[in-house]
N, CA, C, O and the ligand as a Tripos MOL2 file, in Angstrom:
@<TRIPOS>MOLECULE
protein
  293   291    74     0     0
PROTEIN
NO_CHARGES

@<TRIPOS>ATOM
      1 N           0.8430   -1.1910    0.0000 N.3       1 MET1
      2 CA          0.0000    0.0000    0.0000 C.3       1 MET1
      3 C           0.8810    1.2440    0.0000 C.2       1 MET1
      4 O           1.9160    1.3020    0.6650 O.2       1 MET1
      5 N           0.4490    2.2100   -0.7480 N.am      2 LEU2
      6 CA          1.2370    3.4210   -0.8980 C.3       2 LEU2
      7 C           1.1190    4.3070    0.3370 C.2       2 LEU2
      8 O           0.0350    4.4590    0.9010 O.2       2 LEU2
      9 N           2.2190    4.8770    0.7430 N.am      3 LYS3
     10 CA          2.1680    5.7630    1.8980 C.3       3 LYS3
     11 C           1.4670    7.0680    1.5400 C.2       3 LYS3
     12 O           1.6670    7.6280    0.4630 O.2       3 LYS3
     13 N           0.6510    7.5300    2.4600 N.am      4 GLN4
     14 CA         -0.1230    8.7410    2.2110 C.3       4 GLN4
     15 C           0.7770    9.9590    1.9940 C.2       4 GLN4
     16 O           0.4810   10.8180    1.1640 O.2       4 GLN4
     17 N           1.8680   10.0240    2.7410 N.am      5 ASP5
     18 CA          2.7220   11.2090    2.6030 C.3       5 ASP5
     19 C           3.4230   11.2350    1.2420 C.2       5 ASP5
     20 O           3.6930   12.3020    0.6900 O.2       5 ASP5
     21 N           3.7080   10.0600    0.7230 N.am      6 LEU6
     22 CA          4.2910   10.0000   -0.6180 C.3       6 LEU6
     23 C           3.2760   10.4900   -1.6470 C.2       6 LEU6
     24 O           3.6040   11.2500   -2.5580 O.2       6 LEU6
     25 N           2.0560   10.0420   -1.4790 N.am      7 LEU7
     26 CA          1.0050   10.4310   -2.4120 C.3       7 LEU7
     27 C           0.7990   11.9420   -2.4210 C.2       7 LEU7
     28 O           0.5010   12.5260   -3.4630 O.2       7 LEU7
     29 N           0.9550   12.5630   -1.2770 N.am      8 GLU8
     30 CA          0.7230   14.0060   -1.1930 C.3       8 GLU8
     31 C           1.7480   14.8270   -1.9700 C.2       8 GLU8
     32 O           1.4580   15.9500   -2.3850 O.2       8 GLU8
     33 N           2.9420   14.2750   -2.1680 N.am      9 ILE9
     34 CA          3.9430   15.0390   -2.9140 C.3       9 ILE9
     35 C           4.0070   14.6470   -4.3840 C.2       9 ILE9
     36 O           4.5890   15.3680   -5.1940 O.2       9 ILE9
     37 N           3.4140   13.5150   -4.7320 N.am     10 LEU10
     38 CA          3.4400   13.0930   -6.1270 C.3      10 LEU10
     39 C           2.4830   13.9380   -6.9620 C.2      10 LEU10
     40 O           1.3670   14.2430   -6.5420 O.2      10 LEU10
     41 N           2.9450   14.3070   -8.1520 N.am     11 ARG11
     42 CA          2.0920   15.0320   -9.0890 C.3      11 ARG11
     43 C           2.3120   14.4410  -10.4780 C.2      11 ARG11
     44 O           3.3450   13.8340  -10.7630 O.2      11 ARG11
     45 N           1.3160   14.6370  -11.3270 N.am     12 CYS12
     46 CA          1.4460   14.1740  -12.6970 C.3      12 CYS12
     47 C           2.5850   14.9280  -13.3870 C.2      12 CYS12
     48 O           2.5580   16.1580  -13.4440 O.2      12 CYS12
     49 N           3.5810   14.2140  -13.9110 N.am     13 PRO13
     50 CA          4.7170   14.9070  -14.5220 C.3      13 PRO13
     51 C           4.3450   15.6670  -15.7900 C.2      13 PRO13
     52 O           5.0560   16.5910  -16.1860 O.2      13 PRO13
     53 N           3.2540   15.2940  -16.4240 N.am     14 ALA14
     54 CA          2.8400   15.9780  -17.6500 C.3      14 ALA14
     55 C           2.1310   17.3000  -17.3460 C.2      14 ALA14
     56 O           2.1220   18.2000  -18.1860 O.2      14 ALA14
     57 N           1.5450   17.4230  -16.1710 N.am     15 CYS15
     58 CA          0.7070   18.5900  -15.8550 C.3      15 CYS15
     59 C           1.3360   19.5510  -14.8640 C.2      15 CYS15
     60 O           0.9480   20.7170  -14.7920 O.2      15 CYS15
     61 N           2.2970   19.0710  -14.1080 N.am     16 VAL16
     62 CA          2.6980   19.7940  -12.9070 C.3      16 VAL16
     63 C           3.2230   21.2010  -13.1890 C.2      16 VAL16
     64 O           3.1460   22.0700  -12.3200 O.2      16 VAL16
     65 N           3.7500   21.4350  -14.3810 N.am     17 ARG17
     66 CA          4.3020   22.7650  -14.6510 C.3      17 ARG17
     67 C           3.2100   23.8040  -14.8660 C.2      17 ARG17
     68 O           3.4060   24.9850  -14.5830 O.2      17 ARG17
     69 N           2.0620   23.3640  -15.3660 N.am     18 GLU18
     70 CA          1.0160   24.3290  -15.6960 C.3      18 GLU18
     71 C          -0.2150   24.2350  -14.8030 C.2      18 GLU18
     72 O          -0.9540   25.2060  -14.6370 O.2      18 GLU18
     73 N          -0.4220   23.0520  -14.2300 N.am     19 LYS19
     74 CA         -1.6080   22.8630  -13.3950 C.3      19 LYS19
     75 C          -1.1880   22.1520  -12.1260 C.2      19 LYS19
     76 O          -0.0030   21.9870  -11.8370 O.2      19 LYS19
     77 N          -2.1950   21.7390  -11.3790 N.am     20 GLU20
     78 CA         -1.8920   21.0290  -10.1450 C.3      20 GLU20
     79 C          -1.4290   19.6020  -10.4020 C.2      20 GLU20
     80 O          -0.5200   19.1100   -9.7340 O.2      20 GLU20
     81 N          -2.0490   18.9440  -11.3640 N.am     21 GLY21
     82 CA         -1.6820   17.5620  -11.6470 C.3      21 GLY21
     83 C          -1.9160   16.6330  -10.4790 C.2      21 GLY21
     84 O          -1.1360   15.7140  -10.2290 O.2      21 GLY21
     85 N          -3.0010   16.8830   -9.7640 N.am     22 LEU22
     86 CA         -3.2970   16.0510   -8.5940 C.3      22 LEU22
     87 C          -3.6600   14.6320   -9.0140 C.2      22 LEU22
     88 O          -4.3360   14.4140  -10.0200 O.2      22 LEU22
     89 N          -3.1980   13.6830   -8.2220 N.am     23 LEU23
     90 CA         -3.4280   12.2770   -8.5230 C.3      23 LEU23
     91 C          -4.3480   11.6440   -7.4860 C.2      23 LEU23
     92 O          -4.2800   11.9600   -6.2980 O.2      23 LEU23
     93 N          -5.1920   10.7620   -7.9500 N.am     24 THR24
     94 CA         -5.9730    9.9680   -7.0050 C.3      24 THR24
     95 C          -5.6220    8.4980   -7.1940 C.2      24 THR24
     96 O          -5.3030    8.0640   -8.3010 O.2      24 THR24
     97 N          -5.6820    7.7430   -6.1160 N.am     25 VAL25
     98 CA         -5.3970    6.3100   -6.1840 C.3      25 VAL25
     99 C          -6.6700    5.5710   -6.5710 C.2      25 VAL25
    100 O          -7.7300    5.7920   -5.9850 O.2      25 VAL25
    101 N          -6.5570    4.7030   -7.5510 N.am     26 GLU26
    102 CA         -7.6830    3.8640   -7.9380 C.3      26 GLU26
    103 C          -7.2670    2.4120   -7.8240 C.2      26 GLU26
    104 O          -6.1770    2.0330   -8.2540 O.2      26 GLU26
    105 N          -8.1310    1.6090   -7.2490 N.am     27 LYS27
    106 CA         -7.9040    0.1640   -7.1300 C.3      27 LYS27
    107 C          -6.5970   -0.1640   -6.4040 C.2      27 LYS27
    108 O          -6.0830   -1.2760   -6.5350 O.2      27 LYS27
    109 N          -6.0650    0.7690   -5.6560 N.am     28 GLU28
    110 CA         -4.7960    0.6090   -4.9350 C.3      28 GLU28
    111 C          -3.6380    0.2840   -5.8590 C.2      28 GLU28
    112 O          -2.5730   -0.1130   -5.3860 O.2      28 GLU28
    113 N          -3.8170    0.4430   -7.1690 N.am     29 SER29
    114 CA         -2.7840    0.0410   -8.1230 C.3      29 SER29
    115 C          -2.5190    1.0780   -9.2010 C.2      29 SER29
    116 O          -1.6310    0.9010  -10.0350 O.2      29 SER29
    117 N          -3.2840    2.1550   -9.1860 N.am     30 TRP30
    118 CA         -3.1560    3.1530  -10.2400 C.3      30 TRP30
    119 C          -3.2380    4.5550   -9.6460 C.2      30 TRP30
    120 O          -3.9470    4.7970   -8.6700 O.2      30 TRP30
    121 N          -2.4940    5.4680  -10.2620 N.am     31 LEU31
    122 CA         -2.6160    6.8820   -9.9280 C.3      31 LEU31
    123 C          -3.2090    7.5790  -11.1410 C.2      31 LEU31
    124 O          -2.6500    7.5210  -12.2370 O.2      31 LEU31
    125 N          -4.3360    8.2340  -10.9410 N.am     32 VAL32
    126 CA         -5.0550    8.8620  -12.0470 C.3      32 VAL32
    127 C          -4.9650   10.3780  -11.8980 C.2      32 VAL32
    128 O          -5.3230   10.9360  -10.8600 O.2      32 VAL32
    129 N          -4.4790   11.0370  -12.9570 N.am     33 CYS33
    130 CA         -4.3520   12.4950  -12.9390 C.3      33 CYS33
    131 C          -5.7140   13.1390  -13.1420 C.2      33 CYS33
    132 O          -6.4610   12.7780  -14.0520 O.2      33 CYS33
    133 N          -6.0260   14.1040  -12.2740 N.am     34 GLN34
    134 CA         -7.3210   14.7680  -12.3500 C.3      34 GLN34
    135 C          -7.3940   15.7620  -13.5030 C.2      34 GLN34
    136 O          -8.4900   16.1470  -13.9120 O.2      34 GLN34
    137 N          -6.2620   16.1790  -14.0270 N.am     35 ASP35
    138 CA         -6.2560   17.1850  -15.0890 C.3      35 ASP35
    139 C          -6.2350   16.5700  -16.4890 C.2      35 ASP35
    140 O          -6.9750   17.0190  -17.3640 O.2      35 ASP35
    141 N          -5.4030   15.5540  -16.7160 N.am     36 CYS36
    142 CA         -5.2370   15.0440  -18.0850 C.3      36 CYS36
    143 C          -5.7370   13.6160  -18.2540 C.2      36 CYS36
    144 O          -5.7770   13.1040  -19.3720 O.2      36 CYS36
    145 N          -6.1150   12.9750  -17.1700 N.am     37 ASP37
    146 CA         -6.6370   11.6150  -17.2190 C.3      37 ASP37
    147 C          -5.5820   10.5690  -17.5750 C.2      37 ASP37
    148 O          -5.9230    9.4250  -17.8750 O.2      37 ASP37
    149 N          -4.3110   10.9500  -17.5440 N.am     38 ARG38
    150 CA         -3.2840    9.9110  -17.6630 C.3      38 ARG38
    151 C          -3.3480    9.0300  -16.4210 C.2      38 ARG38
    152 O          -3.7150    9.4780  -15.3350 O.2      38 ARG38
    153 N          -2.9810    7.7660  -16.6140 N.am     39 LYS39
    154 CA         -3.0420    6.8060  -15.5080 C.3      39 LYS39
    155 C          -1.6980    6.1220  -15.3580 C.2      39 LYS39
    156 O          -1.1750    5.5190  -16.2960 O.2      39 LYS39
    157 N          -1.1550    6.2300  -14.1620 N.am     40 TYR40
    158 CA          0.1850    5.7040  -13.8930 C.3      40 TYR40
    159 C           0.0820    4.4660  -13.0200 C.2      40 TYR40
    160 O          -0.5240    4.5060  -11.9490 O.2      40 TYR40
    161 N           0.6780    3.3510  -13.4770 N.am     41 PRO41
    162 CA          0.5940    2.1180  -12.6800 C.3      41 PRO41
    163 C           1.5070    2.1580  -11.4550 C.2      41 PRO41
    164 O           2.5620    2.7910  -11.4700 O.2      41 PRO41
    165 N           1.0880    1.4810  -10.4140 N.am     42 ILE42
    166 CA          1.9350    1.2770   -9.2420 C.3      42 ILE42
    167 C           2.3850   -0.1780   -9.2830 C.2      42 ILE42
    168 O           1.5930   -1.0950   -9.0670 O.2      42 ILE42
    169 N           3.6790   -0.3740   -9.5650 N.am     43 VAL43
    170 CA          4.2080   -1.7220   -9.7170 C.3      43 VAL43
    171 C           5.1310   -2.0210   -8.5390 C.2      43 VAL43
    172 O           6.1000   -1.2990   -8.3040 O.2      43 VAL43
    173 N           4.8290   -3.0760   -7.8070 N.am     44 ASP44
    174 CA          5.6040   -3.4280   -6.6120 C.3      44 ASP44
    175 C           5.7300   -2.2380   -5.6560 C.2      44 ASP44
    176 O           6.8090   -1.9690   -5.1270 O.2      44 ASP44
    177 N           4.6300   -1.5380   -5.4440 N.am     45 ASP45
    178 CA          4.5640   -0.3840   -4.5420 C.3      45 ASP45
    179 C           5.3240    0.8400   -5.0320 C.2      45 ASP45
    180 O           5.4450    1.8240   -4.3020 O.2      45 ASP45
    181 N           5.8390    0.7940   -6.2600 N.am     46 ILE46
    182 CA          6.5550    1.9430   -6.8110 C.3      46 ILE46
    183 C           5.7000    2.5680   -7.9130 C.2      46 ILE46
    184 O           5.3990    1.9100   -8.9080 O.2      46 ILE46
    185 N           5.3090    3.8230   -7.7460 N.am     47 PRO47
    186 CA          4.5590    4.4890   -8.8220 C.3      47 PRO47
    187 C           5.4550    4.7280  -10.0410 C.2      47 PRO47
    188 O           6.5570    5.2640   -9.9180 O.2      47 PRO47
    189 N           4.9760    4.3310  -11.1970 N.am     48 VAL48
    190 CA          5.7470    4.5220  -12.4320 C.3      48 VAL48
    191 C           5.3100    5.8420  -13.0580 C.2      48 VAL48
    192 O           4.3530    5.8910  -13.8310 O.2      48 VAL48
    193 N           6.0280    6.9140  -12.7110 N.am     49 MET49
    194 CA          5.5990    8.2500  -13.1140 C.3      49 MET49
    195 C           6.2690    8.6670  -14.4290 C.2      49 MET49
    196 O           7.0120    9.6460  -14.4810 O.2      49 MET49
    197 N           5.9930    7.9190  -15.4640 N.am     50 LEU50
    198 CA          6.5380    8.2280  -16.7890 C.3      50 LEU50
    199 C           5.3990    8.7120  -17.6750 C.2      50 LEU50
    200 O           4.3480    8.0760  -17.7520 O.2      50 LEU50
    201 N           5.6150    9.8440  -18.3440 N.am     51 ILE51
    202 CA          4.5590   10.4000  -19.1880 C.3      51 ILE51
    203 C           4.1620    9.4030  -20.2770 C.2      51 ILE51
    204 O           2.9780    9.2310  -20.5680 O.2      51 ILE51
    205 N           5.1560    8.7490  -20.8740 N.am     52 ASP52
    206 CA          4.8570    7.7600  -21.9180 C.3      52 ASP52
    207 C           3.9640    6.6440  -21.3960 C.2      52 ASP52
    208 O           3.0680    6.1660  -22.0920 O.2      52 ASP52
    209 N           4.2230    6.2410  -20.1680 N.am     53 GLU53
    210 CA          3.4190    5.1720  -19.5760 C.3      53 GLU53
    211 C           1.9990    5.6740  -19.3010 C.2      53 GLU53
    212 O           1.0220    4.9810  -19.5830 O.2      53 GLU53
    213 N           1.8980    6.8770  -18.7520 N.am     54 GLY54
    214 CA          0.5820    7.4540  -18.4940 C.3      54 GLY54
    215 C          -0.2340    7.6300  -19.7660 C.2      54 GLY54
    216 O          -1.4520    7.4530  -19.7650 O.2      54 GLY54
    217 N           0.4490    7.9820  -20.8520 N.am     55 ASP55
    218 CA         -0.2040    8.1660  -22.1530 C.3      55 ASP55
    219 C          -0.9370    6.9190  -22.6130 C.2      55 ASP55
    220 O          -2.0030    7.0080  -23.2230 O.2      55 ASP55
    221 N          -0.3650    5.7530  -22.3220 N.am     56 LYS56
    222 CA         -0.9300    4.4990  -22.8330 C.3      56 LYS56
    223 C          -2.3280    4.2460  -22.2910 C.2      56 LYS56
    224 O          -3.1060    3.5020  -22.8870 O.2      56 LYS56
    225 N          -2.6430    4.8640  -21.1620 N.am     57 TRP57
    226 CA         -3.8710    4.5040  -20.4580 C.3      57 TRP57
    227 C          -4.9000    5.6160  -20.4640 C.2      57 TRP57
    228 O          -5.9470    5.4940  -19.8290 O.2      57 TRP57
    229 N          -4.6170    6.7070  -21.1790 N.am     58 THR58
    230 CA         -5.5530    7.8320  -21.1660 C.3      58 THR58
    231 C          -6.9400    7.4160  -21.6250 C.2      58 THR58
    232 O          -7.9400    7.8800  -21.0760 O.2      58 THR58
    233 N          -7.0120    6.5570  -22.6160 N.am     59 ALA59
    234 CA         -8.3130    6.2000  -23.1880 C.3      59 ALA59
    235 C          -8.9970    5.0600  -22.4300 C.2      59 ALA59
    236 O         -10.1360    4.7040  -22.7330 O.2      59 ALA59
    237 N          -8.3080    4.5000  -21.4580 N.am     60 THR60
    238 CA         -8.8830    3.3800  -20.7100 C.3      60 THR60
    239 C          -9.6600    3.9040  -19.5040 C.2      60 THR60
    240 O          -9.1420    4.6940  -18.7160 O.2      60 THR60
    241 N         -10.8850    3.4640  -19.3740 N.am     61 ALA61
    242 CA        -11.6900    3.8850  -18.2230 C.3      61 ALA61
    243 C         -11.1120    3.2790  -16.9480 C.2      61 ALA61
    244 O         -10.5290    2.1940  -16.9650 O.2      61 ALA61
    245 N         -11.2830    3.9940  -15.8520 N.am     62 VAL62
    246 CA        -10.7700    3.4940  -14.5700 C.3      62 VAL62
    247 C         -11.2810    2.0810  -14.2980 C.2      62 VAL62
    248 O         -10.5420    1.2300  -13.8040 O.2      62 VAL62
    249 N         -12.5410    1.8410  -14.6220 N.am     63 ALA63
    250 CA        -13.1400    0.5290  -14.3620 C.3      63 ALA63
    251 C         -12.4630   -0.5790  -15.1570 C.2      63 ALA63
    252 O         -12.5150   -1.7460  -14.7680 O.2      63 ALA63
    253 N         -11.8290   -0.2190  -16.2670 N.am     64 ASP64
    254 CA        -11.2040   -1.2270  -17.1330 C.3      64 ASP64
    255 C          -9.7110   -1.3830  -16.8940 C.2      64 ASP64
    256 O          -9.0620   -2.1810  -17.5700 O.2      64 ASP64
    257 N          -9.1590   -0.6440  -15.9530 N.am     65 LEU65
    258 CA         -7.7190   -0.7650  -15.6920 C.3      65 LEU65
    259 C          -7.4050   -2.1340  -15.1100 C.2      65 LEU65
    260 O          -8.0890   -2.5980  -14.1980 O.2      65 LEU65
    261 N          -6.3640   -2.7840  -15.6400 N.am     66 PRO66
    262 CA         -6.0180   -4.1140  -15.1330 C.3      66 PRO66
    263 C          -5.3720   -4.0570  -13.7470 C.2      66 PRO66
    264 O          -4.5830   -3.1600  -13.4480 O.2      66 PRO66
    265 N          -5.7230   -5.0280  -12.9170 N.am     67 VAL67
    266 CA         -5.1140   -5.1700  -11.5930 C.3      67 VAL67
    267 C          -4.6230   -6.6030  -11.4680 C.2      67 VAL67
    268 O          -5.4140   -7.5270  -11.6570 O.2      67 VAL67
    269 N          -3.3410   -6.8290  -11.1560 N.am     68 PRO68
    270 CA         -2.3150   -5.7900  -11.0240 C.3      68 PRO68
    271 C          -1.9310   -5.2050  -12.3750 C.2      68 PRO68
    272 O          -2.1370   -5.8460  -13.4060 O.2      68 PRO68
    273 N          -1.3770   -3.9980  -12.3850 N.am     69 PRO69
    274 CA         -0.9710   -3.3850  -13.6550 C.3      69 PRO69
    275 C           0.1380   -4.1920  -14.3200 C.2      69 PRO69
    276 O           0.9700   -4.7830  -13.6310 O.2      69 PRO69
    277 N           0.1600   -4.2240  -15.6480 N.am     70 PRO70
    278 CA          1.2560   -4.9010  -16.3400 C.3      70 PRO70
    279 C           2.5670   -4.1600  -16.1130 C.2      70 PRO70
    280 O           2.5720   -2.9420  -15.9370 O.2      70 PRO70
    281 N           3.6640   -4.8830  -16.1170 N.am     71 GLU71
    282 CA          4.9820   -4.2330  -15.9690 C.3      71 GLU71
    283 C           5.2340   -3.3520  -17.1780 C.2      71 GLU71
    284 O           5.0160   -3.7810  -18.3110 O.2      71 GLU71
    285 N           5.6960   -2.1130  -16.9540 N.am     72 PRO72
    286 CA          6.0370   -1.2560  -18.0990 C.3      72 PRO72
    287 C           7.2010   -1.8500  -18.8580 C.2      72 PRO72
    288 O           8.1170   -2.4110  -18.2570 O.2      72 PRO72
    289 N           7.1750   -1.7310  -20.1840 N.am     73 LYS73
    290 CA          8.2620   -2.2920  -20.9840 C.3      73 LYS73
    291 C           9.0660   -1.1640  -21.6190 C.2      73 LYS73
    292 O          10.0320   -1.4230  -22.3370 O.2      73 LYS73
    293 ZN         -1.7910   15.0280  -15.8400 Zn       74 ZN74
@<TRIPOS>BOND
     1     1     2 1
     2     2     3 1
     3     3     4 2
     4     3     5 am
     5     5     6 1
     6     6     7 1
     7     7     8 2
     8     7     9 am
     9     9    10 1
    10    10    11 1
    11    11    12 2
    12    11    13 am
    13    13    14 1
    14    14    15 1
    15    15    16 2
    16    15    17 am
    17    17    18 1
    18    18    19 1
    19    19    20 2
    20    19    21 am
    21    21    22 1
    22    22    23 1
    23    23    24 2
    24    23    25 am
    25    25    26 1
    26    26    27 1
    27    27    28 2
    28    27    29 am
    29    29    30 1
    30    30    31 1
    31    31    32 2
    32    31    33 am
    33    33    34 1
    34    34    35 1
    35    35    36 2
    36    35    37 am
    37    37    38 1
    38    38    39 1
    39    39    40 2
    40    39    41 am
    41    41    42 1
    42    42    43 1
    43    43    44 2
    44    43    45 am
    45    45    46 1
    46    46    47 1
    47    47    48 2
    48    47    49 am
    49    49    50 1
    50    50    51 1
    51    51    52 2
    52    51    53 am
    53    53    54 1
    54    54    55 1
    55    55    56 2
    56    55    57 am
    57    57    58 1
    58    58    59 1
    59    59    60 2
    60    59    61 am
    61    61    62 1
    62    62    63 1
    63    63    64 2
    64    63    65 am
    65    65    66 1
    66    66    67 1
    67    67    68 2
    68    67    69 am
    69    69    70 1
    70    70    71 1
    71    71    72 2
    72    71    73 am
    73    73    74 1
    74    74    75 1
    75    75    76 2
    76    75    77 am
    77    77    78 1
    78    78    79 1
    79    79    80 2
    80    79    81 am
    81    81    82 1
    82    82    83 1
    83    83    84 2
    84    83    85 am
    85    85    86 1
    86    86    87 1
    87    87    88 2
    88    87    89 am
    89    89    90 1
    90    90    91 1
    91    91    92 2
    92    91    93 am
    93    93    94 1
    94    94    95 1
    95    95    96 2
    96    95    97 am
    97    97    98 1
    98    98    99 1
    99    99   100 2
   100    99   101 am
   101   101   102 1
   102   102   103 1
   103   103   104 2
   104   103   105 am
   105   105   106 1
   106   106   107 1
   107   107   108 2
   108   107   109 am
   109   109   110 1
   110   110   111 1
   111   111   112 2
   112   111   113 am
   113   113   114 1
   114   114   115 1
   115   115   116 2
   116   115   117 am
   117   117   118 1
   118   118   119 1
   119   119   120 2
   120   119   121 am
   121   121   122 1
   122   122   123 1
   123   123   124 2
   124   123   125 am
   125   125   126 1
   126   126   127 1
   127   127   128 2
   128   127   129 am
   129   129   130 1
   130   130   131 1
   131   131   132 2
   132   131   133 am
   133   133   134 1
   134   134   135 1
   135   135   136 2
   136   135   137 am
   137   137   138 1
   138   138   139 1
   139   139   140 2
   140   139   141 am
   141   141   142 1
   142   142   143 1
   143   143   144 2
   144   143   145 am
   145   145   146 1
   146   146   147 1
   147   147   148 2
   148   147   149 am
   149   149   150 1
   150   150   151 1
   151   151   152 2
   152   151   153 am
   153   153   154 1
   154   154   155 1
   155   155   156 2
   156   155   157 am
   157   157   158 1
   158   158   159 1
   159   159   160 2
   160   159   161 am
   161   161   162 1
   162   162   163 1
   163   163   164 2
   164   163   165 am
   165   165   166 1
   166   166   167 1
   167   167   168 2
   168   167   169 am
   169   169   170 1
   170   170   171 1
   171   171   172 2
   172   171   173 am
   173   173   174 1
   174   174   175 1
   175   175   176 2
   176   175   177 am
   177   177   178 1
   178   178   179 1
   179   179   180 2
   180   179   181 am
   181   181   182 1
   182   182   183 1
   183   183   184 2
   184   183   185 am
   185   185   186 1
   186   186   187 1
   187   187   188 2
   188   187   189 am
   189   189   190 1
   190   190   191 1
   191   191   192 2
   192   191   193 am
   193   193   194 1
   194   194   195 1
   195   195   196 2
   196   195   197 am
   197   197   198 1
   198   198   199 1
   199   199   200 2
   200   199   201 am
   201   201   202 1
   202   202   203 1
   203   203   204 2
   204   203   205 am
   205   205   206 1
   206   206   207 1
   207   207   208 2
   208   207   209 am
   209   209   210 1
   210   210   211 1
   211   211   212 2
   212   211   213 am
   213   213   214 1
   214   214   215 1
   215   215   216 2
   216   215   217 am
   217   217   218 1
   218   218   219 1
   219   219   220 2
   220   219   221 am
   221   221   222 1
   222   222   223 1
   223   223   224 2
   224   223   225 am
   225   225   226 1
   226   226   227 1
   227   227   228 2
   228   227   229 am
   229   229   230 1
   230   230   231 1
   231   231   232 2
   232   231   233 am
   233   233   234 1
   234   234   235 1
   235   235   236 2
   236   235   237 am
   237   237   238 1
   238   238   239 1
   239   239   240 2
   240   239   241 am
   241   241   242 1
   242   242   243 1
   243   243   244 2
   244   243   245 am
   245   245   246 1
   246   246   247 1
   247   247   248 2
   248   247   249 am
   249   249   250 1
   250   250   251 1
   251   251   252 2
   252   251   253 am
   253   253   254 1
   254   254   255 1
   255   255   256 2
   256   255   257 am
   257   257   258 1
   258   258   259 1
   259   259   260 2
   260   259   261 am
   261   261   262 1
   262   262   263 1
   263   263   264 2
   264   263   265 am
   265   265   266 1
   266   266   267 1
   267   267   268 2
   268   267   269 am
   269   269   270 1
   270   270   271 1
   271   271   272 2
   272   271   273 am
   273   273   274 1
   274   274   275 1
   275   275   276 2
   276   275   277 am
   277   277   278 1
   278   278   279 1
   279   279   280 2
   280   279   281 am
   281   281   282 1
   282   282   283 1
   283   283   284 2
   284   283   285 am
   285   285   286 1
   286   286   287 1
   287   287   288 2
   288   287   289 am
   289   289   290 1
   290   290   291 1
   291   291   292 2
@<TRIPOS>SUBSTRUCTURE
     1 MET1         2 RESIDUE 1 A MET
     2 LEU2         6 RESIDUE 1 A LEU
     3 LYS3        10 RESIDUE 1 A LYS
     4 GLN4        14 RESIDUE 1 A GLN
     5 ASP5        18 RESIDUE 1 A ASP
     6 LEU6        22 RESIDUE 1 A LEU
     7 LEU7        26 RESIDUE 1 A LEU
     8 GLU8        30 RESIDUE 1 A GLU
     9 ILE9        34 RESIDUE 1 A ILE
    10 LEU10       38 RESIDUE 1 A LEU
    11 ARG11       42 RESIDUE 1 A ARG
    12 CYS12       46 RESIDUE 1 A CYS
    13 PRO13       50 RESIDUE 1 A PRO
    14 ALA14       54 RESIDUE 1 A ALA
    15 CYS15       58 RESIDUE 1 A CYS
    16 VAL16       62 RESIDUE 1 A VAL
    17 ARG17       66 RESIDUE 1 A ARG
    18 GLU18       70 RESIDUE 1 A GLU
    19 LYS19       74 RESIDUE 1 A LYS
    20 GLU20       78 RESIDUE 1 A GLU
    21 GLY21       82 RESIDUE 1 A GLY
    22 LEU22       86 RESIDUE 1 A LEU
    23 LEU23       90 RESIDUE 1 A LEU
    24 THR24       94 RESIDUE 1 A THR
    25 VAL25       98 RESIDUE 1 A VAL
    26 GLU26      102 RESIDUE 1 A GLU
    27 LYS27      106 RESIDUE 1 A LYS
    28 GLU28      110 RESIDUE 1 A GLU
    29 SER29      114 RESIDUE 1 A SER
    30 TRP30      118 RESIDUE 1 A TRP
    31 LEU31      122 RESIDUE 1 A LEU
    32 VAL32      126 RESIDUE 1 A VAL
    33 CYS33      130 RESIDUE 1 A CYS
    34 GLN34      134 RESIDUE 1 A GLN
    35 ASP35      138 RESIDUE 1 A ASP
    36 CYS36      142 RESIDUE 1 A CYS
    37 ASP37      146 RESIDUE 1 A ASP
    38 ARG38      150 RESIDUE 1 A ARG
    39 LYS39      154 RESIDUE 1 A LYS
    40 TYR40      158 RESIDUE 1 A TYR
    41 PRO41      162 RESIDUE 1 A PRO
    42 ILE42      166 RESIDUE 1 A ILE
    43 VAL43      170 RESIDUE 1 A VAL
    44 ASP44      174 RESIDUE 1 A ASP
    45 ASP45      178 RESIDUE 1 A ASP
    46 ILE46      182 RESIDUE 1 A ILE
    47 PRO47      186 RESIDUE 1 A PRO
    48 VAL48      190 RESIDUE 1 A VAL
    49 MET49      194 RESIDUE 1 A MET
    50 LEU50      198 RESIDUE 1 A LEU
    51 ILE51      202 RESIDUE 1 A ILE
    52 ASP52      206 RESIDUE 1 A ASP
    53 GLU53      210 RESIDUE 1 A GLU
    54 GLY54      214 RESIDUE 1 A GLY
    55 ASP55      218 RESIDUE 1 A ASP
    56 LYS56      222 RESIDUE 1 A LYS
    57 TRP57      226 RESIDUE 1 A TRP
    58 THR58      230 RESIDUE 1 A THR
    59 ALA59      234 RESIDUE 1 A ALA
    60 THR60      238 RESIDUE 1 A THR
    61 ALA61      242 RESIDUE 1 A ALA
    62 VAL62      246 RESIDUE 1 A VAL
    63 ALA63      250 RESIDUE 1 A ALA
    64 ASP64      254 RESIDUE 1 A ASP
    65 LEU65      258 RESIDUE 1 A LEU
    66 PRO66      262 RESIDUE 1 A PRO
    67 VAL67      266 RESIDUE 1 A VAL
    68 PRO68      270 RESIDUE 1 A PRO
    69 PRO69      274 RESIDUE 1 A PRO
    70 PRO70      278 RESIDUE 1 A PRO
    71 GLU71      282 RESIDUE 1 A GLU
    72 PRO72      286 RESIDUE 1 A PRO
    73 LYS73      290 RESIDUE 1 A LYS
    74 ZN74       293 GROUP 0 **** ****
């Protein structure tokens, strides 16, 4: 489980320069950006905060996100 204090400092790397880029945890395995809808997987308790990775999941609804998330390649 992700530590709350870590979550409070994490921001979407694609949005943070212009907006808040606040993230919410979904299914305990994903971080979803409130501004751009990119979705970042949490793999082995480590959030994968890569814009390219977040891009892959923009069109996927939260309900359809796989748990556990696939390993980024
Ligand atoms: Zn974002």
